C-alpha positions as CSV (number, residue, x, y, z in Angstrom):
1,M,143.2,73.0,95.9
2,T,139.7,72.3,97.8
3,I,136.4,74.2,97.2
4,N,134.2,74.0,100.1
5,S,130.6,73.6,99.0
6,A,129.2,75.5,101.5
7,I,130.1,78.8,99.8
8,F,127.2,78.2,97.4
9,K,124.4,79.4,98.7
10,G,121.0,80.1,97.6
11,Y,121.4,83.8,96.3
12,D,125.0,83.9,95.8
13,I,128.5,82.3,96.5
14,R,129.9,83.9,99.9
15,G,132.9,82.4,102.2
16,I,135.6,83.4,104.6
17,Y,138.7,84.6,103.0
18,P,141.3,82.8,102.2
19,S,140.1,79.8,104.3
20,E,137.1,79.4,101.7
21,L,137.4,82.0,99.3
22,N,140.5,82.9,97.8
23,E,143.5,83.7,94.7
24,E,143.5,80.0,94.0
25,N,140.0,78.5,94.5
26,I,138.0,81.3,92.6
27,V,139.8,80.2,89.1
28,P,137.5,77.4,88.6
29,I,134.5,79.2,90.2
30,I,135.0,81.7,87.8
31,K,135.6,79.4,84.9
32,A,131.9,77.5,85.9
33,I,130.1,80.7,86.0
34,Y,131.5,82.0,82.5
35,T,130.7,78.8,81.3
36,N,127.2,78.9,82.5
37,L,126.3,82.1,81.5
38,L,126.7,81.8,77.9
39,S,127.6,85.1,77.3
40,S,131.1,86.7,75.7
41,T,130.7,89.7,77.8
42,I,131.4,90.3,81.3
43,V,130.9,93.3,83.4
44,V,133.1,93.0,86.4
45,G,132.8,95.1,89.6
46,T,133.7,94.6,93.0
47,D,133.3,96.4,96.1
48,M,135.7,98.0,99.0
49,R,136.8,94.5,101.2
50,T,140.2,94.3,101.8
51,S,140.2,90.7,99.6
52,S,138.6,92.2,96.8
53,P,141.5,93.5,94.7
54,T,143.5,90.0,94.1
55,L,140.3,88.3,94.1
56,T,139.4,90.8,91.3
57,K,142.5,90.4,89.4
58,V,142.4,87.0,89.2
59,A,138.7,86.8,88.0
60,I,139.4,89.3,85.2
61,Q,142.2,87.3,84.0
62,T,140.6,84.5,84.0
63,L,138.1,85.4,82.3
64,V,140.4,86.7,80.0
65,D,142.0,83.5,79.7
66,L,139.1,82.2,78.5
67,G,138.1,84.5,75.8
68,A,136.2,86.7,77.6
69,E,135.2,90.6,76.8
70,V,135.4,92.0,80.3
71,I,133.8,95.3,81.2
72,D,135.8,96.6,84.1
73,I,133.4,98.9,85.9
74,G,136.1,99.0,89.1
75,V,134.7,99.8,92.5
76,V,131.3,100.2,92.6
77,S,127.9,99.6,94.9
78,T,125.6,96.3,93.3
79,P,123.1,98.4,92.5
80,T,125.3,100.8,90.2
81,F,126.5,96.9,89.2
82,Y,123.3,95.8,88.5
83,F,122.2,99.2,86.5
84,A,125.3,98.9,84.5
85,V,125.0,95.5,83.0
86,Y,121.3,96.3,82.0
87,H,120.9,100.0,81.1
88,Y,124.6,99.2,78.6
89,S,122.8,95.8,77.2
90,Y,125.6,93.9,78.6
91,G,125.1,90.1,78.3
92,A,126.1,89.3,82.0
93,G,128.6,90.1,85.2
94,M,129.7,89.2,88.4
95,Q,130.2,91.3,91.4
96,I,133.0,90.3,94.0
97,T,131.2,91.2,97.3
98,A,130.2,89.7,100.6
99,S,127.3,92.0,101.0
100,H,127.0,93.1,104.7
101,N,128.9,90.1,106.1
102,P,131.8,90.7,108.5
103,K,135.1,91.8,106.9
104,E,136.9,88.3,107.1
105,W,134.3,87.4,104.1
106,N,133.5,88.3,100.0
107,G,131.9,86.7,97.6
108,I,130.1,86.7,94.1
109,K,126.8,87.6,92.7
110,I,126.1,87.0,89.1
111,V,123.5,88.2,86.9
112,K,122.5,87.6,83.3
113,R,120.5,90.0,81.3
114,R,117.0,89.2,79.2
115,E,115.3,91.2,77.6
116,K,112.4,91.4,80.1
117,G,115.3,92.0,82.8
118,L,118.2,90.9,84.7
119,I,118.2,86.8,85.9
120,K,120.4,86.6,89.4
121,I,121.7,83.9,89.1
122,G,120.6,81.7,92.5
123,K,119.6,78.0,93.7
124,S,116.5,78.4,91.5
125,T,118.4,79.8,88.6
126,G,121.3,78.1,88.0
127,L,124.1,78.2,90.9
128,E,123.5,74.0,91.5
129,K,124.9,73.9,88.1
130,I,128.0,76.2,88.6
131,K,128.4,74.6,91.9
132,Q,128.7,71.1,90.1
133,M,131.1,72.1,87.8
134,A,133.1,74.2,90.0
135,L,133.7,71.1,92.3
136,S,134.0,68.9,89.8
137,G,136.7,71.4,87.7
138,E,134.7,70.8,84.4
139,S,134.4,74.2,82.4
140,A,135.3,76.1,79.0
141,G,138.9,75.7,77.9
142,K,141.0,78.8,77.0
143,T,140.7,81.1,74.2
144,L,142.2,83.3,72.5
145,G,141.2,87.1,72.2
146,G,140.0,88.0,75.7
147,T,139.6,91.5,76.0
148,V,139.5,94.1,79.3
149,T,137.6,97.4,78.4
150,K,137.3,99.9,81.6
151,K,134.1,101.6,81.7
152,S,133.3,105.1,83.7
153,G,130.9,107.6,84.1
154,I,127.7,105.1,85.7
155,L,126.9,106.3,88.6
156,E,126.0,110.1,86.4
157,D,124.0,107.9,84.4
158,E,122.5,105.7,87.3
159,V,121.4,109.1,88.4
160,E,119.8,110.5,85.7
161,N,117.8,107.2,85.7
162,A,116.7,107.3,89.1
163,L,115.9,111.2,88.7
164,H,113.7,109.5,85.5
165,I,111.9,106.9,87.8
166,A,110.8,108.7,90.4
167,G,109.2,111.8,87.6
168,N,112.0,114.8,88.0
169,P,110.2,115.5,91.2
170,E,110.3,118.8,93.1
171,I,112.5,118.2,96.3
172,G,112.9,120.6,98.9
173,T,116.1,121.0,101.3
174,F,116.1,118.5,103.9
175,K,118.7,117.9,106.1
176,I,119.6,113.8,106.4
177,V,122.3,111.9,108.4
178,A,123.6,109.0,106.9
179,D,126.0,106.0,108.1
180,A,127.3,104.2,105.1
181,A,129.5,102.2,107.7
182,N,132.6,102.9,105.4
183,A,130.8,100.5,102.8
184,M,129.5,101.2,99.5
185,G,126.1,102.9,100.0
186,S,128.5,105.9,100.0
187,Q,129.3,105.9,96.7
188,Y,125.3,106.4,95.2
189,I,124.0,109.1,98.3
190,D,127.1,111.2,97.2
191,A,126.2,111.1,93.7
192,L,122.9,111.6,94.0
193,F,122.9,114.6,96.6
194,N,125.6,116.0,94.1
195,K,122.1,116.8,91.4
196,I,119.4,117.4,94.1
197,P,119.0,119.8,97.3
198,G,119.8,118.9,100.8
199,E,122.1,118.7,103.9
200,I,124.3,115.8,104.5
201,V,125.5,114.8,107.3
202,R,127.9,112.1,106.6
203,M,128.8,109.2,109.1
204,N,131.7,106.3,108.0
205,F,131.7,107.9,104.2
206,A,135.3,106.5,103.6
207,L,135.5,103.1,102.0
208,D,137.0,101.1,104.3
209,G,136.7,97.1,104.3
210,T,138.3,96.6,107.7
211,F,134.6,98.3,108.8
212,P,136.3,100.6,111.4
213,V,133.2,101.4,113.2
214,H,130.4,98.8,112.7
215,Q,129.6,95.9,110.3
216,P,127.4,97.2,107.7
217,D,124.4,94.9,108.0
218,P,121.5,97.5,109.3
219,L,119.4,94.6,110.1
220,Q,121.9,94.2,113.0
221,K,120.1,97.5,115.1
222,E,123.0,97.8,117.3
223,T,124.6,99.2,114.3
224,L,122.2,101.9,113.8
225,I,122.5,103.2,117.6
226,D,124.9,106.1,116.9
227,L,122.9,107.1,113.4
228,Q,119.8,107.3,115.6
229,K,121.5,109.4,118.1
230,R,122.8,111.5,115.4
231,V,119.4,111.9,113.7
232,V,118.1,113.5,116.7
233,L,121.4,115.7,117.7
234,E,121.2,117.1,114.3
235,E,117.7,117.7,114.5
236,A,117.3,115.9,111.1
237,D,114.5,115.2,108.6
238,L,115.9,111.6,108.0
239,G,118.5,109.1,108.7
240,L,119.7,106.5,105.8
241,A,121.5,103.5,106.6
242,P,122.9,101.4,103.5
243,D,124.2,98.2,103.9
244,G,127.9,97.0,102.7
245,D,127.6,96.5,99.1
246,G,124.7,99.0,99.3
247,D,121.7,96.9,97.9
248,R,119.9,97.4,101.3
249,L,118.9,100.9,102.9
250,F,116.9,101.6,105.8
251,F,115.2,104.7,106.7
252,L,115.2,106.6,110.1
253,D,112.4,109.0,110.6
254,E,113.3,112.3,112.5
255,K,112.9,110.8,116.1
256,G,115.6,107.9,115.2
257,N,112.7,105.3,114.9
258,I,113.5,102.5,112.5
259,I,111.0,102.9,109.1
260,P,109.0,99.6,108.9
261,P,110.3,98.6,105.1
262,T,106.8,97.8,104.6
263,I,106.2,101.5,104.9
264,I,108.8,102.3,102.4
265,T,107.4,99.9,100.0
266,S,104.3,101.4,100.5
267,I,105.1,104.8,100.1
268,V,106.8,103.9,96.6
269,A,104.1,101.7,95.4
270,V,101.3,104.8,95.9
271,E,103.6,107.4,93.9
272,L,104.7,104.6,90.8
273,L,100.5,103.4,91.0
274,K,99.5,107.2,90.3
275,K,101.0,106.5,86.7
276,N,100.4,102.9,86.5
277,S,97.2,102.0,87.4
278,G,96.1,98.5,87.9
279,E,99.8,97.6,87.8
280,Q,101.1,94.6,90.0
281,I,103.4,94.9,93.1
282,L,105.4,92.1,94.8
283,V,105.9,91.9,98.3
284,D,107.9,89.0,100.1
285,I,106.2,86.5,102.2
286,R,107.1,87.9,105.7
287,Y,104.7,90.7,106.6
288,L,101.7,91.4,103.9
289,F,99.0,93.3,105.5
290,T,100.3,97.0,105.1
291,P,101.4,96.7,101.7
292,Q,98.2,94.8,100.0
293,K,95.9,97.5,101.8
294,I,97.7,100.6,100.7
295,I,98.2,98.9,97.2
296,A,94.3,97.8,97.2
297,E,93.7,101.2,97.9
298,N,95.7,103.2,95.1
299,G,94.4,100.7,92.6
300,G,97.3,98.1,92.5
301,K,97.2,94.3,92.7
302,T,99.5,92.6,95.1
303,G,101.9,89.6,94.3
304,V,103.5,87.4,97.2
305,T,107.2,86.3,96.8
306,K,109.8,84.5,98.8
307,V,112.3,85.4,100.6
308,G,115.1,86.5,98.9
309,H,116.8,88.6,95.9
310,A,116.9,85.8,93.3
311,Y,113.5,84.7,93.7
312,I,112.2,88.1,93.8
313,T,114.1,88.9,90.7
314,E,112.7,85.9,89.4
315,A,109.2,86.5,90.0
316,M,109.4,89.7,88.5
317,N,110.5,88.7,85.5
318,Q,107.5,86.1,85.3
319,T,104.7,88.8,86.3
320,G,106.3,91.6,84.6
321,A,105.5,94.1,88.3
322,L,105.9,97.2,88.3
323,F,107.8,97.2,91.9
324,A,109.3,95.1,94.2
325,G,109.7,95.5,98.2
326,E,111.4,93.3,100.8
327,S,110.8,93.5,104.3
328,S,114.9,93.5,104.3
329,A,114.8,96.6,103.1
330,H,116.0,95.7,99.1
331,Y,113.4,97.8,96.7
332,Y,113.4,96.6,92.9
333,F,112.3,98.2,89.9
334,R,110.8,97.1,86.5
335,E,112.8,100.0,85.0
336,T,116.0,98.5,86.8
337,G,116.1,95.5,84.7
338,N,113.8,93.8,88.1
339,A,117.3,94.7,90.2
340,E,117.8,96.6,93.2
341,S,117.9,100.7,93.2
342,Q,118.2,102.3,96.1
343,M,118.2,106.1,94.5
344,P,114.6,106.1,93.0
345,V,113.7,105.3,96.6
346,I,115.5,107.9,98.5
347,L,114.2,110.4,95.9
348,T,110.5,108.9,96.5
349,V,110.3,109.7,99.9
350,L,112.1,112.9,99.5
351,K,109.4,113.9,97.0
352,V,106.6,112.8,99.5
353,L,108.0,115.0,101.9
354,T,108.1,117.7,100.2
355,E,104.9,117.6,99.1
356,K,103.2,116.5,102.5
357,G,105.0,119.2,104.2
358,K,105.2,117.1,107.2
359,P,107.6,115.4,109.5
360,I,108.3,111.8,108.4
361,S,107.0,110.1,111.4
362,K,103.4,111.3,110.8
363,I,103.7,110.3,107.2
364,V,104.8,106.6,108.3
365,E,101.3,107.0,110.2
366,E,99.4,107.6,107.9
367,Y,100.8,104.9,105.6
368,R,100.6,102.1,109.0
369,R,97.9,99.5,108.8
370,S,99.3,96.7,110.8
371,F,101.9,96.3,113.4
372,E,104.9,94.1,112.6
373,S,107.2,92.1,115.3
374,G,110.3,92.5,113.9
375,E,112.1,89.5,112.5
376,F,113.5,87.0,115.5
377,N,116.1,84.2,114.4
378,F,116.7,81.4,116.5
379,T,119.2,78.3,116.8
380,V,117.5,75.3,116.8
381,N,118.1,71.8,116.7
382,D,114.9,70.4,114.5
383,T,113.9,73.2,112.1
384,K,111.8,70.3,110.3
385,A,110.3,69.1,113.8
386,I,109.1,72.4,114.9
387,L,108.2,74.0,111.7
388,D,105.7,70.7,111.7
389,D,104.2,71.1,115.5
390,A,103.4,74.9,114.3
391,V,101.4,73.3,111.2
392,K,99.6,71.2,114.3
393,Q,99.7,73.6,116.8
394,Y,97.7,76.2,114.7
395,N,95.9,74.2,112.3
396,D,93.3,76.3,112.7
397,G,94.8,79.1,110.9
398,T,95.1,78.9,106.9
399,L,98.4,77.6,106.0
400,D,101.0,78.9,103.4
401,T,104.1,76.7,102.4
402,M,105.9,78.9,99.7
403,D,108.3,80.1,102.2
404,G,109.0,77.8,105.3
405,I,105.5,78.3,106.6
406,A,103.0,81.1,107.0
407,I,99.6,80.9,108.5
408,S,97.2,83.2,108.4
409,Y,94.1,84.2,110.7
410,P,91.7,87.3,110.3
411,T,93.3,90.0,112.2
412,W,97.0,88.2,112.6
413,R,99.9,85.8,110.9
414,F,103.0,84.5,111.1
415,S,105.5,82.9,109.4
416,L,108.5,80.5,110.2
417,R,111.5,79.6,107.8
418,S,115.0,78.6,107.6
419,S,117.5,81.2,106.4
420,I,119.0,80.0,103.3
421,T,122.4,82.0,104.2
422,E,123.1,80.9,107.5
423,P,121.6,78.0,110.0
424,L,119.1,79.8,111.7
425,L,114.8,80.3,112.2
426,R,113.5,83.2,111.7
427,L,109.6,84.5,113.0
428,N,108.0,87.0,111.6
429,V,104.5,88.1,113.0
430,E,101.8,90.9,112.2
431,S,98.5,92.0,113.4
432,Y,96.4,95.0,112.4
433,Q,96.3,95.5,116.7
434,K,99.3,95.9,118.3
435,D,98.5,94.3,121.7
436,V,97.2,91.2,119.4
437,M,101.2,91.4,117.3
438,E,102.8,91.3,120.9
439,Q,100.7,88.6,122.8
440,K,100.9,86.3,119.7
441,R,104.8,86.9,119.2
442,D,105.4,86.5,122.5
443,D,103.3,82.9,122.3
444,L,105.3,81.8,119.1
445,I,109.1,82.7,120.6
446,Q,107.8,80.8,123.9
447,F,106.6,78.1,121.7
448,I,109.9,77.8,120.1
449,Q,111.9,78.1,122.9
450,H,110.1,75.6,125.1
451,H,109.8,73.1,121.7
452,D,114.2,73.3,121.1
453,R,114.5,72.0,125.4
454,S,112.0,69.2,124.7
């Protein structure tokens, strides 16, 4: 039995089934996780992937053999899993999922609960130690007394909690098209709209781990084409596109345009700051201009984090931040233990739509303070050389090395960073002027492509 060390990523464990992650090698991984979590009570959830039932069965049996009190919450989205661990005060948990990856993949997301919130186990918060223990076969021994308790009714409690976070708003009746990609987001969208008004046009809602229509990754814009067309065809008010495990959610306006996640972050921040003036909101390093201005205009403070859910949750624990929004459409609330929760975001957007009485595209423009390039990914030969040369080329700007490099000028900025989960170099550019953003974007793309050929 072998374990490929590459499956231990920056934020979680993720590999191809069965060559990299399977029913045999998951056993030492689960043992290492349990040994490091230091909690006898472990929540176990799973997504709808075809390999998830057997991997979950082995994971639960391994935990029972170690003497754990397993809380089996069944097939749930990752936000619902986080909610269960935090809301019911369980010590720790693991979710069997590979998020938005293709059908051949599976993995494990891990959390432990602390008084101030959840700690997501990533490279900086304990995953490296789990990796070493799993590879060496070191772990706690078998103990008698392990149990399994099934927990139900979680989604209903999660909906009530989301309504509370959003302030139990008055919501009008809107027509919404949602493409769940045959994945976990369909659960919480259905549960939410069982409680609030609205007409849902459902696309790909049946859970199917083979993803028969498209990969559940809304960051790949081609996966949104059918949804964009349907929003326009249905004359809908809004479109929703969650990812595979439901912890990421993109919004589309009534014209089928993708709403920048920084705008959604800004909308939620404004509503939260109405009752929490002076609090801190976190955003990741990729795009800052719009949320910084909106948060400042509404009496809040902005903090900046590295990209990635483990880093953001860690920063929320350290700062006590009220809310965080990530440019990849993850949204985190202090009231959910600093974990992603999409239902309060949907509710807040619908609340603002109701109160303003105008199309979401017009509301987006009211909140827009800058223009963003979208993320460009490059497969390159020498990431470090490109970053070093970019620092030299743009040495008259202000350099930030929190996460790769980010270089800022008075009216524009860019970030270049390596992906933790894929062998890619990622570029993001923003400016207060659209033409400046487009010119600098093109200059940087040419710079990277020329450098990589040289």
